[in-house]
C-alpha positions as CSV (number, residue, x, y, z in Angstrom):
1,M,58.8,43.0,209.8
2,S,61.7,40.8,210.8
3,I,62.3,38.7,213.9
4,V,65.8,38.2,215.4
5,Y,66.9,34.6,215.9
6,P,66.0,34.4,219.6
7,G,62.5,35.5,218.7
8,K,62.2,32.8,216.0
9,L,63.6,30.2,218.5
10,S,61.1,31.2,221.1
11,L,58.2,31.0,218.6
12,F,59.2,27.4,217.7
13,C,59.5,26.4,221.3
14,F,56.2,28.0,222.3
15,I,54.3,26.3,219.4
16,S,56.0,22.9,219.8
17,P,53.9,21.6,222.7
18,L,50.8,22.3,220.7
19,F,51.8,19.6,218.2
20,S,52.3,17.0,220.9
21,L,49.3,17.7,223.0
22,S,47.0,18.0,220.0
23,F,47.3,14.2,219.7
24,L,45.8,13.9,223.1
25,L,42.9,16.1,222.1
26,L,42.4,14.0,218.9
27,R,42.4,10.8,220.9
28,Y,39.5,12.0,223.1
29,I,37.6,13.3,220.2
30,L,37.8,10.0,218.3
31,Q,36.8,8.1,221.4
32,L,33.8,10.4,221.7
33,F,33.8,10.4,225.5
34,L,35.7,12.3,228.2
35,V,38.1,10.6,230.5
36,Q,37.2,11.2,234.2
37,N,40.7,12.3,235.2
38,L,41.2,14.4,232.1
39,V,42.5,17.5,234.1
40,L,45.1,15.5,236.0
41,E,46.2,13.5,232.9
42,T,46.6,16.8,231.0
43,I,48.8,18.2,233.7
44,Y,50.9,15.1,233.9
45,L,51.4,15.1,230.2
46,S,52.4,18.8,230.1
47,I,54.9,18.2,232.9
48,A,56.4,15.2,231.2
49,Y,56.6,17.0,227.8
50,F,58.2,20.1,229.4
51,I,60.9,17.9,231.1
52,L,61.6,16.1,227.8
53,L,62.0,19.4,225.9
54,N,64.0,20.9,228.7
55,V,66.5,18.0,228.3
56,I,66.7,18.4,224.6
57,L,67.2,22.2,224.8
58,R,69.9,21.7,227.5
59,I,71.8,19.5,225.1
60,F,71.6,21.7,222.0
61,L,71.4,25.2,223.4
62,K,73.6,27.2,225.8
63,D,73.3,30.2,228.0
64,F,70.9,32.9,226.7
65,L,69.3,30.8,224.0
66,Y,68.6,28.0,226.4
67,E,67.0,30.4,228.9
68,V,64.9,31.8,226.0
69,G,63.8,28.4,224.8
70,V,63.0,26.8,228.2
71,R,60.7,29.7,229.1
72,A,58.9,29.6,225.8
73,V,58.4,25.8,226.1
74,F,57.1,26.3,229.6
75,L,54.6,28.9,228.4
76,G,53.7,26.8,225.4
77,C,52.9,23.8,227.7
78,I,50.7,26.1,229.9
79,F,48.9,27.4,226.8
80,S,48.3,23.9,225.4
81,T,47.1,22.6,228.8
82,G,44.7,25.5,228.9
83,L,43.3,24.6,225.5
84,L,42.7,21.0,226.5
85,I,41.0,22.0,229.7
86,A,38.9,24.6,227.9
87,F,37.6,22.1,225.4
88,L,37.5,18.8,227.3
89,A,37.3,19.4,231.1
90,P,34.0,19.4,233.1
91,G,32.0,22.7,232.8
92,T,33.3,24.4,236.0
93,Y,36.9,23.9,234.9
94,K,36.6,25.2,231.4
95,V,37.0,28.9,232.2
96,F,40.2,28.1,234.0
97,G,41.5,26.7,230.8
98,W,40.7,30.0,229.0
99,Y,42.5,31.8,231.7
100,L,45.6,29.7,231.4
101,C,45.6,30.4,227.6
102,V,45.4,34.2,228.0
103,L,47.9,34.3,230.8
104,S,50.6,32.2,229.1
105,F,50.1,33.9,225.7
106,F,50.4,37.4,227.3
107,H,53.8,36.6,228.8
108,Y,55.1,34.9,225.7
109,S,53.9,37.6,223.4
110,E,55.7,40.2,225.5
111,F,59.0,38.6,224.5
112,L,58.0,38.2,220.9
113,A,56.9,41.8,220.6
114,I,60.2,43.1,221.9
115,A,62.0,40.7,219.6
116,I,60.2,42.3,216.7
117,S,60.2,46.0,217.8
118,N,63.3,46.6,219.9
119,P,65.6,43.5,219.8
120,E,68.6,45.5,221.3
121,T,66.8,45.4,224.7
122,L,65.7,41.7,224.4
123,S,66.4,39.5,227.4
124,V,64.8,36.7,229.3
125,K,63.2,39.5,231.5
126,S,61.2,40.4,228.4
127,Y,58.9,37.6,229.3
128,I,58.1,39.6,232.5
129,L,57.4,36.3,234.3
130,N,59.0,37.8,237.5
131,H,57.2,41.1,237.2
132,S,57.0,41.7,241.0
133,I,56.1,40.0,244.2
134,D,52.7,41.9,244.2
135,Y,52.0,40.4,240.7
136,Q,52.7,36.9,241.9
137,I,50.6,37.4,245.1
138,A,47.7,38.7,242.9
139,A,47.9,35.6,240.7
140,I,47.9,33.2,243.6
141,A,44.9,35.1,245.1
142,S,42.9,34.7,241.9
143,W,43.6,31.0,241.7
144,T,42.6,30.6,245.4
145,E,39.3,32.5,244.9
146,F,38.5,30.5,241.8
147,F,38.9,27.1,243.4
148,V,37.2,28.0,246.7
149,E,34.2,29.5,244.9
150,R,34.1,26.6,242.4
151,Y,33.8,24.2,245.4
152,F,31.1,26.2,247.3
153,F,29.4,28.0,244.4
154,P,30.0,25.8,241.2
155,D,27.1,27.5,239.3
156,L,29.0,30.8,239.5
157,K,31.8,29.4,237.3
158,V,29.6,28.5,234.4
159,T,28.2,32.0,233.8
160,W,29.4,31.7,230.2
161,W,28.4,35.2,229.0
162,V,30.5,36.8,231.7
163,S,33.5,34.6,231.0
164,G,33.1,35.1,227.2
165,F,33.0,38.9,227.7
166,G,36.2,38.6,229.8
167,L,37.9,36.6,227.1
168,M,37.0,39.1,224.3
169,T,38.3,41.9,226.5
170,C,41.5,40.1,227.1
171,I,42.0,39.6,223.4
172,A,41.3,43.3,222.7
173,G,43.7,44.4,225.4
174,E,46.4,42.1,224.0
175,V,46.0,43.5,220.5
176,L,46.1,47.1,221.7
177,R,49.2,46.5,223.9
178,K,51.2,44.6,221.3
179,T,50.2,47.2,218.6
180,A,51.5,49.9,220.9
181,I,54.8,48.1,221.6
182,I,55.5,47.4,217.9
183,Q,54.5,50.9,216.8
184,A,56.7,52.5,219.5
185,R,59.7,50.3,218.4
186,S,62.9,51.4,220.2
187,G,60.9,53.9,222.3
188,F,59.3,51.0,224.2
189,T,61.0,49.2,227.1
190,H,59.7,47.3,230.1
191,I,61.7,49.5,232.4
192,V,61.2,53.3,232.5
193,Q,64.4,54.8,231.0
194,N,66.2,57.8,232.5
195,K,68.4,58.5,229.5
196,R,67.2,59.4,226.0
197,K,68.6,57.3,223.1
198,P,69.5,59.0,219.8
199,D,66.7,57.1,218.0
200,H,64.1,57.7,220.7
201,K,61.3,59.7,219.1
202,L,58.0,60.9,220.4
203,V,55.3,58.8,218.8
204,T,52.0,60.5,218.3
205,T,50.3,58.6,215.5
206,G,48.4,55.4,215.3
207,V,47.1,54.2,218.6
208,Y,49.2,57.0,220.2
209,A,46.9,59.5,218.6
210,W,44.1,58.7,221.0
211,S,46.0,57.5,224.1
212,R,49.3,58.7,225.5
213,H,49.9,55.2,227.0
214,P,48.0,52.6,224.9
215,S,50.2,49.8,226.1
216,Y,49.2,50.5,229.7
217,V,45.5,50.8,228.6
218,G,45.7,47.3,227.0
219,W,47.4,45.8,230.0
220,F,45.0,47.5,232.5
221,Y,41.9,46.0,230.9
222,W,43.6,42.7,230.2
223,A,44.4,42.3,233.9
224,I,40.9,43.0,235.0
225,A,39.4,40.8,232.3
226,T,41.4,37.8,233.4
227,Q,39.3,37.8,236.6
228,V,36.1,38.3,234.6
229,I,37.0,35.1,232.7
230,L,37.3,33.3,236.0
231,V,34.1,35.1,237.4
232,N,36.1,36.1,240.5
233,P,34.0,38.9,242.0
234,L,36.5,39.7,244.8
235,C,39.5,39.7,242.5
236,I,37.7,41.8,239.9
237,L,37.4,44.6,242.4
238,A,40.9,44.0,243.9
239,Y,42.6,43.9,240.4
240,T,40.8,47.0,239.4
241,L,41.9,49.0,242.4
242,A,45.5,47.6,242.4
243,S,45.9,48.0,238.6
244,W,44.6,51.6,238.8
245,K,47.1,52.5,241.5
246,F,50.0,50.8,239.7
247,F,49.4,52.5,236.4
248,N,48.6,55.9,238.0
249,D,52.0,55.8,239.8
250,R,53.8,54.5,236.8
251,I,52.5,57.0,234.4
252,I,53.4,59.9,236.7
253,I,57.0,58.7,236.8
254,E,57.1,58.0,233.1
255,E,55.7,61.4,232.1
256,L,58.3,63.2,234.2
257,T,60.9,61.3,232.2
258,L,59.1,62.1,228.9
259,L,58.9,65.8,229.7
260,S,62.7,65.8,230.3
261,F,63.2,64.0,227.0
262,F,60.8,66.0,224.7
263,G,60.1,69.2,226.6
264,E,57.4,71.4,225.0
265,D,56.6,68.9,222.4
266,Y,55.3,66.5,225.1
267,V,53.4,69.3,226.8
268,E,51.5,70.0,223.6
269,Y,50.9,66.3,223.2
270,Q,49.5,66.1,226.7
271,K,47.0,68.9,225.9
272,K,45.7,67.0,222.8
273,V,45.7,63.4,223.9
274,P,44.5,61.8,227.2
275,T,46.2,59.0,229.0
276,G,43.4,56.6,228.0
277,L,42.9,55.3,231.5
278,P,39.9,56.2,233.6
279,F,40.5,59.1,236.1
280,I,44.3,59.1,235.4
281,K,45.6,62.4,234.1
282,G,49.3,61.8,234.4
283,Y,51.8,64.5,235.3
284,L,50.4,67.8,234.1
285,I,52.0,71.2,234.4
286,D,50.4,74.5,233.3
287,N,53.6,76.4,232.5
288,Y,56.3,74.0,231.5
289,Q,59.8,75.5,231.0
290,D,62.2,73.5,228.9
291,P,65.4,72.8,231.1
292,D,67.5,73.7,228.0
């Protein structure tokens, strides 16, 4: 399994903040006490490190490679900050650190998975950082709920078994989604295609043997589980409803395309394998006639 050069560059840039910020973690461990302003100090260090690496990348990289590197460094800094908060911050902040880790890793691993499976379509959009306005509003809403509830109901945010369950579900969702992306190879793109490529084949084995849309299944449960980590009861409900509607609409559109690509083969596949998402059947037709 090879990785194209932009993928290797992004991996180095994503990991690099871990080496620097690990010294901060080691310092606190050796001192055997927590600094009162740990969260703020961690944020300041991450910002400073991001600016420094941004300058270095600007000097040595140009155009596409710079855009790749700076995004990977940004996500790496967020991931490192999340680790420090999860391990060293006061109890009510810890789950927000876990959340930052899973959020940043999800976006970075989207790029890396495409770099491995379908490098011809690789672009800075593969990070899906600007997925949609709705996605950004949902993220802001979850942060707002967390900090408001942390202020008024701090005990709610230290329900460790709930957050732990959410973390494990996020990891499982990540593994499923990335497995599906890599297994589909050139058949997977972040944008629904309207033209079939010569190498585009219908994948029905592996994780596709039990779900027609395993990448969506992984993303669906990952999204909801991020709010379980934060113990955000309102956003758990809102994310569930919004994610269900998004994937229901998306799958209908995608299956119309797949039917035009694969015809009767996809009809037979639909009969044998469900979508994998609750109460979502996709676009089903009883008597499909191949347009050819």
